[in-house]
N, C-alpha and C positions, 0 to 999 in steps of 0.2 A: 506496500499499499504505498510504501514509500521511495519506490521507482520514479516519479515521474519530478522528486519531489529533493533529490538529493542537489547538492548546489557545488560539489567537487569529487574528488577520485576519489576512491575507497580510498579509508584507514581504517586504523583501530579498535577508532568511534563505532559502535551500533547506535539507533536511535533508541532501544533501552535503556543505553549508559546517559542520554541528555538528564542535566535538571529540567524539573518541571520548566513550561511554561511562562506561568507567571512568578517564580523565582528571576527565570536570567530577566523576562522585560516587564518591569513590575510600573502598572500602570494604573495612574489616579487624574480626578478630573477637580476645577474645580470651576465658577461661575464670578469672575474678577468684580466684573460688573451685568448691568441687565442688558447690553449694547456686545456681549461673547462671551465664548467656555473657552476656557484651557485647557487643553487635553496633554497631559506628560508621560512618557514613559525615563522610563530608569533603565537603561541597558546594563549586561555584567559586558563585561571585558571578556576581549573570544568572541564579539554576538554581535551582529545585524540587525538593522528591519531593514526593509523593501520602499520608497517612499513611493512608491506607483502600486503597493498596493495594502495600501494605507487607506482606511476611508474612518468617515464620521457622519453621523444621518440624526436625527434631534426629533426622537417622532414625541408630538405633542405639547402642548407649554412653550415652545421657539419658536421661531422661524428663519429657520436657518439660510445661510448666502451660503458659499461655494469654501472649502474648507482652506484656508492657507495653511502651508507647509511650507518649510526653510527649506533652502538651496541642500542637498545632500550629496555626497562625493563620488564622483562618478566612479561606474563600476562594470566589464565589460563582464555578461556574467553569462554561465554553460547554458541558461535554458530559458534563460528571460532574454538578450541580448548587452541592450545598453543600457544600461540602468544606475539608479542614482541610490548610495544606502544609507542610514546614520547608524552612529556608534556613541557611549558616551548615554548620552542624551536624546530626546528627543519631544520639541512642546511644539503641537499643532495648536489653532486657534481658529475657532468655528464661530465667523461671527452672525449678530441679527441679530430679533429682537421676545425682548418676554413679555408674554400674555398668558403665561399661569406662573406660580410660585413655584414651578418643579417639572422635572423634563425625564426625560429618559435616553439618554447614548445609546444607539450600537456602534459597537466601536468594531474595526476589521482590521486586521493585521499581520504579515506574515513577516517570520527574520531565521539566521539561518547561526549557523556557529561556522567561524574558522577552521575544527577541525576536519570539514565538508558534508554536513548532515543538517537539514532544514526541517524545522517543524512545521506540521501543516497548515495550512489557515487558520486563524482565530476569527475568531467571535466574540464577543463582550458585552452586556448590555448592563449600564451606569444610572443609577436613577441620583442626579444631578437639582440642589435647592435653589433654584434664582433670587439674586438679592433685591427683586421688587419686595418681596416678602419678610425675608430672612436670612440673616446671614450666609453665608457658601460655605456649608465644609466639606473636606475634599473626604471622597472617596476613590477608597484604594482596593487591588488585590494584590495579591502574594503579599512580600517579606512588607509590604509598605504602610498594609490595612490588617484590616480584624484575620486572623484563618487564612493568612495564605494558603494556597495548592498544597500538600501534602508531598512530599518526595515518594515519588513513582504512583501519582495521584494520576495523571493522566499523560501522553506527549500524542494520542490521535486529538486533535482540538473540534469542538464540536459545537453549535451552537451554544454558548453558556447557559447557565444555571440565572436566572435574575432572583430567585429568590432563598439560594443557597449554595453556599461552596462546596466542592466536591467533600468529601467524607474522605478517609485513612480507607488501604482500598480492605484491613481486616475490619475496620466497621460496613462497609460499604455492599460486604458478601460474607455470610457464613457457608462455613461449609462444615458436615460431617459425617462417620461412616459408623456402621455395626453392623455386623454380624448376623440377617435374617434370621440363620438357623447354618447348618451348613455345607451348604451350596449356593448360598446366596448373601452380598454382600446390598446394604440400605443405604443412599447415598442422601445425603438430604442439603440441595441448596439454597439458602437464606438472605435475597436481595435484598438492602434497606429499600424503605421505601422512598417512591422516585428514581429505581433504578431497575435494571435489565440485566440479565442474562443470554447470550448466544447460546444456544443450542451446539452449533453445529464448531463450536471453538471450544467444542469442552474433550479434552483428549486424555485417559486412563488408565496407566504403566504398576504393572506388578514391579519389583525389584527382583533380581537375578536367584535370587534367595528360592524366592516362589517360584518359580519356574521348576526351578530343581525339584524343589516337591512335589513335582504333577500340578500345580495349580496352573488354572487359564480364568480370563475374564469372556462371558457371553456379551453377545451383543446390549445395550442400557437399555432398559422398554420406559421409553423419555414415554411423559404425560401428555396431554396436548398442549401446544404450546400456541402462541400471540404469533399470529403473519407481522414481520415487519418489513419494509421498505427504508435498506440501511443506506445511509450516502456512500459507507467503503464498502460494504459485503454486498449490495445490488439486497435482493428478494430472501430473508430466509427466516430464520422462528426464533424467537425468544422469551423467558419468562418474569415478568411481573413482579411475580405472588413465589411464596416458598414451593418447593417443589420437592419430593420425594421419589428417586428413583431404584427399584430393584436393579440388580447386576447380577446375574448367573455366577457361581461358579462353577469352574464345569474342572473335574477333580479326575486323576489317574492313581490317586489314593486314599485312602482313606481317614487315616486319622486327624486328631485334632494338630494343630499347628495355625503360629502368627505369621499373620504378610501384611507387608511392607506397601498400602497402597500411595502413590501422588496424584493426585485428579489438577489439573491446567483445564484457564474457564477463562472465559472472557466476559466485561461486559460493560456497559456504559450506563451515566445520569443520564434519565432522561429531560430529552433539552439539554444537556449538561455536557463532559469532557467523558471522553472515551477512555478507561483502564486501562494498560499494556498488558501483556498475558498473564497471572497471576497463578502461582503454584501454592498446593499446601499437601501434604505426606504427612497420614494418618497412621496408626500401629492399630490391626485390627485382630483379635482372637479368634478364629474358627474356630464353632467348633468340631467335631466330630461326623466327618458328613458321609457320602454315599459316592460310590463311582458312577462315574457319569456314564451311563449304556451308550453307545454307539447309535441304539437302531432306534432306546426313544431320545436322541437329543438332535435332528434333526429337521425334525420341522420348528418353524419358529417363528412365532405372533399370533398366532390362530387361539391356544390356550391361554397364553400369555397377563400376566397377571398388568391391569393399567389403574395406574398410580392417577388420579385426577390435579389437575393442576390445582395448584394453592390448598394443598393439602395441611391438615394439623397433625400435628403430632399425637393427639388420639387416633385421627386419621392412620397412621403409619403404625402405628400398634394393632387397630384393628385390622389392619391388611394384612399385619406380622402371622395376629393369634391367627386369623381366619385360615391361614396358609398359603394367600391369595399366591403369594410367590412362588410356593414352592413348583407350582404350574410351571411357572417362567424358568426356572431352571432345571425342570424335566424336558422340558420341552427346547431348547438350545443348542444350539449343535456343539458335540463335546466338540471335536476337533477346532472349531473357532478358537484361532490361539494366537499367540501370538503375546507377548508380555504387553503390548500394544495393541488397544480395540480403538478405534476410531467410530464418532457415534456416528447415528447413522438414521436423515433424514425418514429414508422409505419406513420408520418406525409408526411414522402419525400417519396419522389416518386419512389414504388417497386413496376412491373411489375406486378411481379408474383401475387401478394394481392392488391384487393382493400384497398383503405384506408381508417381506422376503427380509430374509436377512443381513446384514451388513455385506457381507462377501459374496451373496448371491449359494449361500447352502445350498442344494439339495432336495426337496421337500420332500419325503414319504419314498424316498429310492433307497432301495438297498445301497451298501457297500458297495467298493467294486473290490471280489471277493469274496464278498461274506457267506455264499450260497456256495463254497466249494468244501473237498473233504480233506483230509491228508492224502486220499490216491492222488484222488485229482490238481492238486495240488501240485503231489511230485511229478504226475504225468506234462504239465504245463513248465513246470521249472525244465524238462528232461527237452519237453520240447521247444523251451522258448532257448535253448543252451545252444541243439542242434540251428538254429536259424540264426542266433548269434556269429554264426561259424559268416554265413554270409552277406553281413554287414559291413560296410566300410570298412569303420576300425579297426576290423580285425583283420586285416585282409594284410598289411602289412609282418604283420609277426609268423602268422599263417604260411607266409609265403616262405616263408623261414624257412619253418617244418617240410613244409614241402621239397624242398630242396634234399632235408635231411634224409629223409623218405625216399627220395629218387635214386640216391649214393646206398640204400641201405638194405629199400626193399628186396635184393632178391636174398641176402641171406635170412629166411623167415625164425633163426633167433636172434637174432639183432634189432630187427624193423620188431618185433618183440616188445621187446626192452626198451626200444628207443618210445615205445606207443607207453609202456605201463610208466615209464619215468613220467614222460610229457604228464600223463596224468594224472598222476601227483603233484604233480605242481600246480594241473591246474584246482583240481579240484581240495587241493588244504589249502588255495590259494583264496577259495571262493569262502572255503567254510572262517579260515581267517577272518576274512571282510566282514562276513556275514557276521561271525561275533563283537566285529568292533560298532559295528554301526547299531547291534539291539545292545548292547552296553551302552552305548552312548543315548541311544535311545531312553532307555531305562534309568540315566543319569538325568535325563528331565531335558535332553538336546535332540531339537526337530531335526532328521537329516533322512535323508534318502536315498535310493539308487547313484553313483561319482559322487557321492558328498565327500568326496577326498580330491573329488578334482575343482573347487570352493576353492581352494588352498595355494596360493600362487610360486609357495614352496615344491610340490606335490610336482605343479603342470614345469615349472622350471627343471626339473630333475629328469621328470620321464622328456620330458626334447632332449637331454643331456646323455639320454641312455638313446634314445633314436640316434642322434646323431652319432656317440660314438657307437652303433652297431653297424650304421652306414660308414662311416670309416672303414671298420677292419673288414664289409661285404668289398669296399672298394678297393682294399691294401697294401690301406695308409699303417694300418700297423691287425701286427695279430701274437698271438702270446707265446707260439711255441707248436713247430710239431704242426701235423696233418691235419686236413678239414675234416672234424667230424661232428659235423651236425649243426644246427638251428642250436643259439645260442653259445656257439665259439665256444671250446671246452678252455676250462684253464690249462689242464694240465694236457698232454698226448693221452691220460688215461680217464679221463672224466668226462666221458662222454658221459655219460650217463645224469652228470651235475647240471653238464650245457644245456639235455633235454626239459630238468625239471625246472628251471631257472627261464627256459622257452616259456613252458608253460608257466608258472607266476607270470610271465611279462603279457603275453597274454590274456589272462583275466586283467588285470591294469589295463591296460589298453582297453579291450570292452568294453571298461565302465562308462563310456561316453553314450555308448547304447543302447538303447532299449527296444529291444526284438518282437513279435507279436507273442502273444503268452504270456509270456517273463511279466507283462506288472499285475495281474490278476494272482498269478502265485507267489510275488514280492511282496505285494500286500496283502495277502491271505498271512505269508510269515510275519510277518514285522506286527500280529497283534496275536499270536501265536504262541502255546510257551516255547522257550532259548531252545526246547532239546525237539523238538519237530521244526521249528525255526531254521535249526542247521540242515537236519535230513533234506530239507528244500534248497537249499543254500546248494547244496553237494549235488544233489541232482542237475540243479543246473550246469554246475561244472560237468558232469558226466554228460550231461545234452555238447559240453564244449568240446568234451574229449574223444567225444563217440567215435565222428568220420578216420581219425588215427588208430582207434583201436581197432576198429573193424579190419582196418587196411595192416593190422598189424598181427591180427589173428586169421583172418581170410586171405591165404593163399592164392586165391584167384582172382584176390583185388589188387595186391601189390605186385602180382607180375602181369598185371594191367598198367603199372608205372615204366615210364622211358628209363630204359638203359642206364647207365653213368658210362658217362664219356666226356671228351673238352666244351662239349657244350652247355658245364656246369661249370664252368668258370668261369662262364661269359652271363651265365643267365644267375652266376651269386654272385658278379658287378654289376647285371643290369638292378637286380632286390634291393641295394645298395639307391636309388634313388627314389623310392615311394618311402623310404624310411629317412630321409630329408624330408621329403616334399613333410613326414610328418612329424617331422621336426619345427619343420618351418610353417606350422598349422596350429602346433603350440604354441609358438613367441607370439603368431598374432594373441592368438589368446587369452594368452602371459603378457603384453598390450590394451586387451579389453579390461583386464582386470585390474592392472596397476601401473600401466601409460607407458609410453614413450621408456622412460627411465628404465621402467623393469626387462625391455628389450634388449640397450646399452650395455644392462649389465649382468641379461643370459650372455650375452657376444662375448664380452668376457673370458664368462665364465666359460664357453665351448671353444673361446682358444686355448685358455687357461687346461683341457681339458685333450686338445688334441697332440698337444705340448707332451703333455701326460704320458701319452698313447704313444705317444712317440721315441720319447726318450726311455718307453718301459722297453717298447720293440727294439732298438737300440742293442739297449742292456742287456738283452736274450741272445743277441746275432755276434758283441763284440767281448761281452764279462764286462765290460767296463764301469766299474762302481759309480762312476760319480751319474752317469746314466740314470743307476737305478736311484740315485739319490736324490739325482732332478725332477724326473718321474713323481716322487712321491710326494716329493715339495708343492709339486702340479696338482696334485690328487690336495693336498691341503691346502692352499693357496686358493681350490673351491668351497670354503667355507664364506673367505671372502664377500662374495657376490652373490649369493645365495640367502648369506646371512643378510643384503642391503636388503632385496626383492623382499626378503616378507616382511620386511618391515618398510617398507613403501605402502604410502597413504591410496587410497582407492580413490581414481583423478574426480575433480566438482563435478566434472560434465558427463559423469557416466549415467546418471542416474536419472537429469533428466532426456537421454536420447535411447530409444527402444532399441532393439537390436530385430531379428526378423521383421522389416517393414515387406510391403505387399504391394506389387507391380498397381499401378495408380489408386491404393488405399492409400487412407494416413492411419500411419498408428498410435493409440495414444499407451504409458504407461499403464498401468496395474494399478489400481488402488484401493480397496475395500468401499472406502467414503467413492468413491469416483462409480465403482461401479452400482454400488446400491442408488447413488444419483439416479444414476443411467436405466436403470431399471425400476424406479420409483415413474420416471419420465414415458416409460412404456416402448424399450426400444430394444430389440434384439442387438446382447451383446453377444462377438463371436474374442474367447481369452485361449493365446497361448502364452501358455507360459513356456521356455526357451531358454537355452544357455549357446554361449560359444561353442564350447568342448563338446556340446554333443551333435553327431555325427548325423540325425535320425532326425534329428530337428532342423538342423540347413539340409540335407536332401527333401524332406518336403518343403522347406520353404521357396528352393528353387523349382521342384516339379508342378506345384500345388496353387503355393501364392504369391511367384510373379507368374504368373497364367491368369490372361486374360475373361479366363470361367471363372473364378474367385472374384475378381475384380466385378462382374456383371452381377455377381450374384449376392453379391455385400448390396449392393445398390440396391438390387427389386426386391431385396428384406428392408431394405432402407435402416442398415445393423450399422453395427461400432466395432470397430477393431485394435481390442486392446492386446498391447502386448508384457508382459513380466518376463523380466531377464533374468536368470538364476545362474548366470555366470558366476557372481560373485555370494556370498553368505547374504541370504536374507529373510530376516524367520517371517516376514508377510508373508509371501507368498510358497517357502516354504507350510507354513499353517495352510494355507488354500489349497496347498495337492495335498494337505495331511487330509483334507474335508473331504477330498473327495479317493480316498486310499490311493494316492499315485504315491507310488517309491521313489520317482524319481523324472522325468521331462526325456522326453516331450509332453505337452498336458495339456488338450482340446474341451474345451469345453462351451456349448452355445446356449445363451442364456434364449428363454422365448418372449416373447414380447407378452402383454399381460401376465406376466407373473409366474410361476410354476418351475419348475426343478431344470437345474441345467440338463445337457445334456454332455455325454462325457465322448468322445470321437475314438476311434483308435489311435492308435500310438505311428504306423502307416497309417499315411492318409492318399487319399486320390481324390482325384474331383469332383467326381462322381457322386462323395459318401458326403462332401462335404459342402455339397450344393441342395445335396435332400437336407440336411442337414437343415442350411437357414431357411429355406424354405416351407420344410417343415416350423419351424420356430416364426418365422412369418406368420403362421397361423394358413398355407396353403397343402395340398395333398402331401402326402410325405414321398 
């Protein structure tokens, strides 16, 4: 709201650090005689007023002429051009004729700080006694008068109240929070008389300890508010009286606990100043509750209690006693998470659109994978792992394994050993990855498939591994001995170890992809007991390794492989280039996560790695100790750029630039509040949760979203394309993924016009699938 008011380049000073305007520009007025009124501003050091933004008008009792202002200091302003300014003191004379004993002045002015921040335009009304009937008192605001504006009382100037100066924030707005029961918080906001509170400028946040304890907030159940056309925020909803707001607490653990709740809200004095955002933190003792059932937590709004505006303390007690809030807690989406919950304007009455959760959680839809049994989950995981072999993210590593099998397929015993060691690497890696993900989720962290690729350090290391393998395939370095298969042996006798680590690498690079059947199986696994969940991960690994097991144990398949020969050396060198491309792609992902500086540091790490590989190979060939020491120093030096990459901040522009744009369709960033607003406006919304490291996402974007069919389908449905970027850690998007039982990206959800549940589309899209979903969401035939 201050964007158009900045008067200079950005500095370390922010608007909320400015002192109250009435302390900076101390205003007073008096009538020296019946023919003129003197208006004076005492201006603090480091601040100035604009001449052309200053005006005084007499409202009755005084027939005024043109305002007389002294000449100011010439100044070239960034926004207003050539202007005049005043510093220190300004005295303006309003000439005229008194025809009563009192008049009211409407005074308008605007000023700025030298630090480069401007106050919004100010309006004050001052009652001045005229000397025709009485002495002329001085009426002042701020430090020069009675009860100046208190610190923090307002940087948003609005038409000043004529009857009362602004109250301190603590007196203007009361806030309380108690536990209604083990699954409900009861919040009370109490604006003072003559003040109002914005509904949509309220945010509720739990601290990290509450999140680790398995607590989440559901959507606040706001009472009916008052429609208000606001000078700064447009059409919004406000509350003039005390309100009670129930907030469901969604739990994964039932025991009693204390939680720390922080509420941030904003309000204004009616016909007076606006307060900057205020923050209050309270500790609430939450009694033992019940774990929110997944199936009972999906519908919001229909049975939730609505506390009427202006309810009293007795009304709050009655609502609690009657158990009205318990219904709300039972029907709020259990996975509506995030320690932060934005307020939801769609929860107020909207006749044309059924009430919906803030994020558009599915109403009455079965969770993804909820109808599976253990055996069906295992079968789906096996099929998903098998299809994963065809996904582009796995192909660079599988090509290495194919080369290994081609060289050893004619020896059945060796082929079996290679297949078994590779399978062991794959399955143990899947089991370890699943165990880590489950442990972190039980600890209260919201994670999904591919979560490790949200860490820049993991991306950087994986890119270096691909780069090193490419150098090896190109013959730049080798450990010694002959080629012994994928994973290049650590010694001549370490073929099994090479196969094992090739399996590990295949699992690591498989995580950017989500194959068909995988999503439902993993969603079931993440909600199952740990033992059966690990079995699903093992089945996924078995599916990934199955083609190589079949080749190793069925001689007929092995005999169909090409015979070893000189062609293998050429093929091996050619395979280096997919590995280089993979490293380049990962470096691009790193740039998306941490900017160009991260790529620069990674290039330095790649040079150090290449130097270490060269020195190591030279030491193996010549036996020179200096080469061995140089190789070890090069590897140790890698810690420096990798540590720097991990500590780099996320680029400031990243959040404002949604990834995955569609051809001819404008993408808007995902936001819970924005989604709720669009649904309340009766719009069809296509939500695409993607990530730069997700290869399946990029394939869908190329084959579907960039086609003319998608653009035409969006236009026909009058739909909004909303993109959530999960490349980096984002708790809001993770909560949205969990809400739809999606274990990773991509996730595509189409929300229909007129409310109702969102439809989850397959992870691998076709134009026909998307067009049919949009047509159905718009109310047409499926």
